[in-house]
C-alpha positions in Angstrom: 114.7 28.0 115.7 112.3 29.9 118.0 108.8 28.7 118.1 106.2 31.0 116.4 104.1 33.1 118.7 100.4 32.3 118.7 98.2 34.5 116.6 96.1 35.6 119.6 97.7 36.2 123.0 95.8 37.9 125.8 97.7 40.9 127.0 96.8 40.1 130.6 98.5 36.7 130.3 101.7 38.2 128.8 101.7 40.9 131.5 101.5 38.3 134.3 104.4 36.5 132.7 106.5 39.6 132.3 105.9 41.1 135.8 108.7 39.0 137.2 111.2 39.4 134.3 114.7 40.7 135.4 114.9 42.9 132.3 112.9 46.1 132.0 109.9 45.5 129.8 107.5 48.1 128.4 104.3 47.4 126.5 103.4 49.8 123.7 100.0 49.9 122.0 99.3 50.5 118.3 99.4 54.3 118.8 102.9 54.1 120.2 101.9 54.8 123.8 103.2 52.9 126.8 100.4 50.9 128.4 102.5 48.6 130.6 105.7 48.6 132.6 107.0 45.8 134.7 108.8 46.3 138.1 112.3 46.2 136.5 111.3 49.0 134.1 110.0 51.2 137.0 113.3 50.7 138.8 115.3 51.4 135.7 113.5 54.6 134.8 113.0 55.8 138.4 109.2 56.4 137.9 105.9 55.2 139.0 103.6 53.2 136.8 101.0 56.1 136.6 103.9 58.4 135.4 104.8 56.1 132.5 101.5 54.8 131.2 100.2 57.0 128.4 103.6 58.4 127.5 104.8 58.1 123.9 107.7 55.7 123.7 109.8 58.2 121.8 109.8 60.5 124.9 111.5 57.8 126.9 113.8 56.2 124.4 116.5 57.6 122.1 119.4 56.2 120.0 123.0 56.9 121.1 122.9 60.2 119.1 119.9 61.4 121.1 117.4 60.9 118.3 114.0 59.8 119.7 113.0 56.2 119.0 109.4 55.1 118.6 108.3 51.6 117.6 109.0 52.4 113.9 112.5 53.5 114.6 113.1 50.5 116.8 111.8 48.2 114.2 114.2 49.5 111.7 117.1 49.4 114.2 116.5 45.9 115.5 115.2 44.4 112.2 112.1 43.1 114.1 109.5 42.3 111.5 106.2 40.5 111.6 104.7 39.0 114.8 106.6 36.0 116.0 109.9 37.0 114.5 112.9 36.8 116.9 113.7 40.3 118.1 117.1 41.8 117.2 118.9 44.2 119.4 119.7 47.9 119.2 121.8 50.2 121.3 119.7 53.0 122.9 119.5 55.3 125.9 116.9 56.0 128.5 116.5 59.1 130.7 116.4 58.5 134.5 116.0 62.1 135.6 119.1 63.9 134.6 121.0 60.6 134.2 121.5 58.9 130.8 121.1 55.1 131.0 122.6 53.0 128.2 120.5 50.0 127.3 120.4 47.1 124.8 116.8 47.0 123.4 114.9 44.1 122.0 111.6 44.5 120.2 108.8 41.9 119.7 105.5 42.5 118.0 102.6 40.4 119.2 99.2 39.9 117.7 96.8 40.0 120.6 93.0 39.8 121.1 93.0 43.5 121.5 95.2 44.3 118.5 99.0 44.6 117.9 101.1 44.9 121.0 104.8 45.8 121.1 107.1 44.4 123.8 110.2 46.6 124.3 112.7 44.9 126.6 115.8 46.8 127.8 118.9 45.5 129.5 120.9 48.1 131.4 124.5 48.0 130.0 125.5 51.4 131.4 128.5 50.0 133.3 129.7 48.1 130.3 129.4 51.2 128.1 131.2 53.3 130.7 133.9 50.7 131.0 134.4 50.8 127.2 134.4 54.6 127.3 137.1 54.5 130.0 139.2 52.1 127.9 138.8 54.4 124.8 139.6 57.5 126.9 142.7 55.8 128.3 143.7 54.7 124.8 143.4 58.2 123.5 145.3 59.6 126.5 148.1 57.1 126.2 148.4 57.6 122.5 148.5 61.4 123.0 151.2 60.8 125.6 153.1 58.8 123.0 152.8 61.5 120.4 153.9 64.1 123.0 157.0 61.9 123.7 157.6 61.7 119.9 157.5 65.5 119.7 159.9 65.7 122.6 162.4 63.6 120.7 162.1 65.3 117.4 161.8 68.9 118.4 165.1 70.8 117.9 164.2 73.6 120.2 161.4 75.0 122.4 159.9 77.0 119.5 159.0 73.7 117.8 158.3 71.7 121.0 155.6 73.9 122.6 153.3 74.2 119.5 153.5 70.5 118.9 152.6 69.7 122.5 149.6 72.0 122.3 148.5 70.6 119.0 148.7 67.0 120.2 146.7 67.8 123.3 143.9 69.2 121.2 143.9 66.8 118.3 144.6 63.5 120.1 142.9 64.0 123.5 140.0 66.2 122.4 140.5 69.2 124.6 138.9 72.5 123.6 142.2 74.3 123.7 145.8 74.2 125.0 147.9 77.2 126.0 151.5 77.5 127.2 152.4 80.9 128.7 155.3 82.4 130.7 156.0 85.5 132.7 156.2 88.7 130.6 157.4 92.1 131.6 156.3 93.3 135.0 153.3 91.3 136.1 152.2 90.4 132.5 151.8 86.9 131.0 153.2 86.1 127.6 151.9 83.4 125.2 154.5 80.9 124.0 152.2 78.5 122.1 148.5 77.6 121.8 146.2 75.3 119.8 142.4 75.0 119.3 139.8 77.5 118.4 140.7 79.7 121.4 142.5 82.7 119.9 139.8 85.1 120.9 139.3 83.5 124.2 143.0 83.8 125.1 143.2 87.4 123.8 140.3 88.3 126.1 141.8 86.6 129.2 142.7 89.1 132.0 145.6 87.3 133.8 148.4 88.8 135.8 151.0 87.4 138.1 150.5 90.2 140.7 149.5 88.5 143.9 147.6 91.6 145.1 145.1 91.4 142.2 142.1 89.1 142.0 143.2 88.1 138.5 146.6 87.2 140.0 145.1 84.4 142.1 144.1 82.1 139.2 145.6 78.8 138.1 148.1 80.3 135.6 149.4 82.9 138.1 149.8 80.2 140.8 151.6 77.9 138.4 154.0 80.6 137.3 154.5 82.1 140.7 154.5 79.1 143.0 154.6 76.0 140.7 151.1 74.9 141.7 149.3 72.2 139.7 145.5 72.9 139.4 142.5 70.9 138.2 139.1 72.5 138.0 136.3 70.1 137.0 133.4 72.6 137.2 134.7 75.9 135.9 131.5 77.9 136.1 130.9 77.1 139.7 134.4 77.3 141.1 134.8 80.3 143.3 138.6 80.5 142.6 137.7 81.2 138.9 135.0 83.7 139.6 136.8 86.6 137.7 136.6 84.5 134.5 133.2 82.9 134.8 131.4 85.1 132.3 134.3 84.9 129.8 134.5 81.1 130.1 130.7 80.7 129.7 130.8 82.7 126.5 133.3 80.4 124.9 132.0 77.1 126.2 134.8 76.4 128.7 133.6 74.0 131.4 136.8 72.5 132.8 140.5 73.5 133.2 143.8 72.0 134.1 147.0 74.0 134.6 150.4 72.4 135.2 153.8 74.1 135.7 156.6 73.3 133.2 160.1 73.4 134.8 163.6 73.8 133.6 166.5 73.1 136.0 164.0 72.8 138.8 162.5 76.2 138.3 159.0 77.0 136.8 159.5 78.6 133.4 156.0 78.2 131.9 152.4 77.1 132.6 150.6 74.5 130.5 146.8 75.0 130.5 144.2 72.8 129.0 140.5 73.8 128.6 137.7 71.2 128.3 134.2 71.7 126.8 132.8 69.3 129.4 132.9 69.2 133.2 134.2 66.3 135.3 136.8 65.4 132.7 139.9 65.2 135.0 139.5 62.0 136.9 142.4 60.4 138.7 143.7 58.6 135.6 143.6 61.7 133.5 145.2 63.8 136.2 148.0 61.3 136.5 148.5 61.3 132.7 148.6 65.1 132.5 151.0 65.3 135.3 153.2 62.9 133.4 152.9 64.9 130.2 153.9 68.1 132.1 156.8 66.2 133.7 157.9 64.9 130.3 157.8 68.3 128.7 159.8 69.7 131.6 162.3 67.0 131.1 162.5 67.8 127.4 163.4 71.4 128.3 166.4 70.0 130.1 167.1 67.5 127.3 167.3 70.4 124.8 170.1 71.7 127.0 171.7 68.3 127.5 171.2 65.8 124.7 172.8 63.0 126.8 169.6 62.6 128.8 167.8 61.2 125.8 168.5 57.6 126.9 166.6 58.2 130.1 163.7 59.8 128.1 163.5 56.7 126.0 163.3 54.4 129.0 160.6 56.6 130.6 158.7 56.4 127.3 158.9 52.7 127.2 157.5 52.3 130.7 154.6 54.6 130.0 153.6 52.8 126.8 153.8 49.4 128.5 151.1 50.8 130.8 148.8 51.1 127.8 148.6 47.3 127.4 148.4 46.8 131.2 145.5 49.3 131.5 143.6 47.8 128.6 143.9 44.2 130.0 143.0 45.3 133.5 139.9 47.1 132.2 139.0 44.1 130.1 139.3 41.8 133.1 137.1 44.1 135.2 134.4 44.3 132.6 134.5 40.5 132.1 134.1 40.0 135.8 131.2 42.4 136.0 129.4 40.7 133.0 130.0 37.2 134.4 129.0 38.0 138.0 125.9 40.0 137.1 124.4 39.6 133.6 125.4 36.0 132.9 124.3 34.7 136.3 121.0 36.6 136.0 120.3 35.1 132.6 121.1 31.6 133.9 118.6 32.1 136.7 116.1 33.4 134.2 116.6 30.3 132.1 115.9 28.1 135.1 112.7 30.0 135.9 111.5 29.9 132.3 112.1 26.1 132.3 109.9 25.8 135.4 107.4 28.1 133.9 107.3 26.0 130.7 106.3 22.9 132.7 103.4 24.7 134.4 102.3 26.3 131.2 102.2 22.9 129.4 99.7 21.8 132.1 97.7 24.9 132.8 97.9 27.1 129.7 99.2 25.2 126.7 98.4 28.0 124.4 101.2 30.0 126.0 103.8 27.3 125.5 105.2 28.8 122.2 105.6 32.2 123.8 107.6 30.8 126.7 109.6 28.7 124.4 110.5 31.8 122.3 111.5 33.7 125.5 113.8 30.8 126.4 115.4 30.9 123.0 115.9 34.6 123.2 117.4 34.2 126.7 119.7 31.5 125.3 120.8 33.8 122.4 121.6 36.7 124.8 123.5 34.3 127.1 125.6 33.0 124.1 126.4 36.5 123.0 127.6 37.4 126.5 129.7 34.3 126.6 131.3 35.3 123.3 132.0 38.7 124.8 133.6 37.1 127.9 136.0 35.1 125.6 137.0 38.3 123.8 137.6 40.1 127.1 139.5 37.3 128.8 142.9 38.5 129.9 146.0 36.7 128.5 147.7 34.6 131.2 151.4 35.4 131.7 153.7 33.0 129.8 151.0 32.0 127.3 152.1 30.4 124.0 151.2 32.7 121.1 150.5 29.9 118.6 148.0 28.2 120.9 146.3 31.6 121.6 146.0 32.2 117.9 144.4 28.8 117.4 141.9 29.5 120.2 141.1 32.9 118.7 140.5 31.5 115.2 138.3 28.7 116.5 136.3 31.2 118.6 136.0 33.8 115.8 134.9 31.3 113.1 132.8 29.1 115.3 129.4 28.5 113.7 130.6 29.4 110.2 131.6 27.2 107.3 135.0 28.9 107.1 138.0 26.5 107.6 141.1 27.7 109.2 144.7 26.7 109.9 147.4 28.0 112.2 151.0 27.4 111.2 154.4 28.2 112.8 156.7 28.9 109.9 160.5 29.0 109.6 161.6 32.4 108.5 163.5 35.6 109.4 160.8 37.7 111.0 162.9 40.7 111.6 160.5 43.5 110.7 161.0 43.5 106.9 158.0 41.3 106.1 160.3 38.6 104.8 158.7 35.7 106.7 158.2 33.1 104.0 155.0 31.6 105.5 155.9 28.2 104.1 156.6 26.3 107.4 154.8 23.0 107.9 153.7 23.8 111.5 156.0 21.3 113.2 157.2 22.3 116.6 154.3 24.7 117.1 155.2 27.6 119.3 159.0 26.9 119.5 159.9 29.8 117.4 157.7 32.2 119.5 159.3 31.2 122.8 160.7 34.1 124.8 158.2 36.7 123.7 157.3 39.2 126.3 153.8 39.1 127.7 153.0 42.5 126.4 154.1 41.4 122.9 152.0 38.2 123.1 149.0 40.3 124.3 149.3 42.9 121.5 149.8 40.2 118.8 146.7 38.4 120.0 144.5 41.5 120.2 145.4 42.4 116.6 144.7 38.9 115.5 141.3 38.9 117.2 140.3 42.1 115.4 141.5 40.8 112.1 139.6 37.5 112.5 136.5 39.3 113.6 136.7 41.3 110.4 137.0 38.1 108.4 133.8 36.7 110.0 131.8 39.9 109.5 132.9 41.0 106.1 135.0 38.5 104.1 132.6 35.7 103.3 135.7 33.5 103.2 135.9 29.8 102.7 139.3 29.4 104.2 141.6 31.4 106.6 145.3 30.8 107.0 147.2 32.1 110.0 151.0 32.0 109.8 153.3 32.8 112.7 156.9 33.5 111.9 159.3 34.3 114.8 162.8 35.6 114.3 165.7 36.8 116.5 164.3 40.4 116.5 160.6 39.9 116.4 157.5 38.0 115.5 155.4 38.3 112.3 151.9 37.2 111.9 150.0 36.9 108.6 146.2 36.3 108.5 145.1 35.5 104.9 141.6 34.8 103.7 140.1 33.9 100.3 137.1 36.1 100.7 135.7 39.1 98.8 138.7 41.4 99.5 138.9 45.0 100.5 138.9 47.2 97.5 139.5 50.4 99.5 141.5 49.1 102.4 143.2 52.4 103.0 139.9 54.3 103.4 138.0 52.9 106.4 134.5 54.3 106.5 133.3 56.4 109.4 132.5 54.4 112.5 134.7 51.4 111.3 138.0 51.8 113.2 139.1 48.2 113.0 142.1 48.8 110.7 143.2 51.9 112.5 142.9 50.2 115.8 145.1 47.3 114.6 147.7 49.8 113.1 147.7 51.8 116.4 148.3 48.7 118.5 151.2 47.6 116.2 152.7 51.0 116.2 152.4 51.5 119.9 154.2 48.1 120.3 157.1 49.4 118.1 156.1 47.4 115.0 154.0 47.8 111.9 150.9 46.5 110.2 149.8 46.5 106.6 147.0 45.2 104.5 147.8 43.3 101.3 145.2 42.6 98.6 145.1 39.0 97.4 143.6 37.3 94.4 141.2 36.6 95.9 141.0 37.8 99.5 143.1 39.9 101.9 146.1 39.4 104.1 146.6 41.3 107.3 150.4 41.2 108.1 152.0 42.7 111.1 155.3 42.6 113.0 156.2 43.3 116.6 159.6 43.3 118.2 160.5 40.3 120.3 160.9 42.2 123.5 159.0 45.3 124.7 161.2 47.8 123.0 158.2 50.0 122.6 158.1 53.0 120.2 155.9 56.0 119.8 153.1 56.0 117.2 154.3 57.5 114.0 
């Protein structure tokens, strides 16, 4: 329990205390105007004190959707109530010039000798948010690649293949439009397939393959004529694209990628993707798009020679394994950043607060409750970051899945009254959901021996998500985790006796937990389903024993 704040706290004393705080802190008066900013806040916002003081808080702070946040909005977002209540946290953004800074905001209302005073503390989490965005972008791109590979396998001919490739690029990766074109009669260009709301844009494009014309020196002409791959991150300022600047601006095009599609070593079409945002094609995205183009080119040959399907399947397997590798590498990088920066800074702050508390007890005992509360808040934030570090911790090679599941359950349910058990059952987990779940747990982990590292990682990440959902939503008294390994694969069932999920097939907007679990299982070549109990819910999933990865269906 945090100590209650004193009823009367001089603002000058609080300001002196906060001047050295590592987090950015703004003081806001009863009118919602900033009347204090510590050194960390000035650095974070890139402004001088005289530029900040007197500004309304909602001109500086907004939620993640861009809606301005004043003290009333923050109070609702963070559930900060009366003076002395521990502040909650809310995700928000600050403007540093043209740059958007992502922050976690805490709000505390103090009753001072001069009236109510809001303390708004902000922790810069921009790198963490960007890291999460990179993981999500990579996930989408890899899943899109998986769907493209699926289209390659299923398409009976080019007439079915090209529209599916364009549709997948738009719907799965979020591009504004996709277009596949080939040479027409003379110097003309002919559309083979397209997707997105770009019909009018494509119809208005003036493109020729004539090298003597300015419109014959663009990305499409170079791809068809010379097999050149082009990426343009700032369409409206790229001199090569000058003939199309006005047309692109009208339709909101800000980035472009064009890749040649080949058959028998010769370019037969150009694959173009338009983005509504600049600076989209980073190194990872470029590599993925090159791989997509290569896969489509390969499919063109496969349609002429079905015997190459075995090689296509191997290539698909290797690409999908990279999804797990990319996720774990990014998790490890984020964990290292959080540990080396945020956690260490908070530890240092805790030490300083402890020293400050000793002095306050001697010199200003009326401030002791305030410092005590700051210590408690600091400890709470540190605990939250340590929980995050556990969730981000990479899975060591050769790990035992049963032990990992026990650790995950203990971590997810720590601090709750929910009991849990993890059992290794005897059963035929061959992908048909037939694992009986009645094993007594003897010989833990023996049945799961020989699982590939990617399979263990995928199984653990699904279990972590399921257990997190139990903690957040189920209000369960008991959770039972059953691991059943068979010759072909491994099945995991996570059952709780909680309130259940009456509409398990209809996840609400913003809640992607079930879809994420299903996607992970599908990318790993397995399946996942939710089963309503009486009471409670069971999350049951199966993965193949080895990394015989499959596309998402």
